[in-house]
C-alpha positions in Angstrom: -11.4 53.0 34.6 -12.5 51.0 32.5 -15.3 50.9 30.2 -17.2 49.0 27.3 -19.1 50.6 24.4 -21.9 49.5 22.1 -21.3 50.7 18.2 -23.2 49.7 15.3 -20.8 49.6 13.2 -19.2 46.2 11.4 -15.6 46.0 13.3 -13.5 47.2 10.0 -15.7 50.3 10.5 -14.9 50.8 14.6 -11.5 50.6 14.4 -11.6 53.1 11.4 -13.1 55.4 12.8 -11.0 55.1 16.0 -7.4 55.1 14.5 -8.5 58.0 12.9 -9.7 59.4 16.2 -6.6 58.6 17.8 -4.4 59.6 14.2 -6.2 63.5 14.8 -5.2 63.4 19.0 -1.6 63.2 17.7 -1.5 66.8 16.9 -2.3 67.1 20.7 0.5 65.1 22.2 -1.1 62.1 22.2 0.8 58.8 21.3 -1.3 55.5 19.8 0.0 52.7 18.1 -2.1 49.8 16.7 -1.8 45.7 16.4 -4.8 44.5 14.7 -7.7 45.8 16.8 -6.5 46.5 19.8 -4.6 49.9 20.2 -2.3 51.6 23.4 -2.5 55.1 23.8 -0.9 58.0 26.1 -0.3 61.5 26.6 -1.1 64.6 28.1 -3.9 66.7 27.3 -4.9 70.1 29.7 -2.3 69.0 32.3 -4.0 65.3 32.5 -1.8 62.4 32.2 -2.8 58.9 30.8 -2.5 55.9 29.5 -4.7 53.1 28.4 -5.8 50.4 25.9 -8.5 49.9 23.7 -10.0 46.6 22.3 -12.0 46.9 18.6 -14.6 44.1 19.1 -17.7 43.1 17.1 -20.3 45.3 18.6 -18.5 47.3 21.2 -15.1 48.9 21.9 -13.3 48.0 25.6 -11.1 50.0 27.2 -8.8 50.3 29.6 -7.9 53.6 30.8 -5.2 55.0 33.6 -6.3 58.3 34.5 -7.0 60.9 37.6 -10.4 61.3 38.3 -11.6 64.5 36.6 -9.7 63.1 33.7 -12.0 60.1 33.7 -15.2 61.5 33.5 -14.3 64.2 31.3 -12.0 61.9 28.8 -14.6 59.0 29.5 -17.8 61.0 28.0 -16.1 62.5 25.1 -14.3 59.1 23.8 -17.7 57.4 24.8 -19.6 60.6 22.4 -17.0 60.1 19.7 -17.5 56.3 19.3 -21.6 56.9 19.7 -21.0 59.6 16.3 
């Protein structure tokens, strides 16, 4: 699943928000690693495994995630909502 989600934050604020979100996910078994504005995530939530890459850009967040169909639908909507908050 590839998606791009626009945001209205500065690049730094968007990055901080996503890093905070991926830190929160750690207690749910999701691992993350950041190198500047690029992040890698992987894990298994509610029986669904996934892995992906995140790129925080000036006005949008881009992500490429490998997951099954149900995980893409549920997870994609969740992450997009968190970026918009």
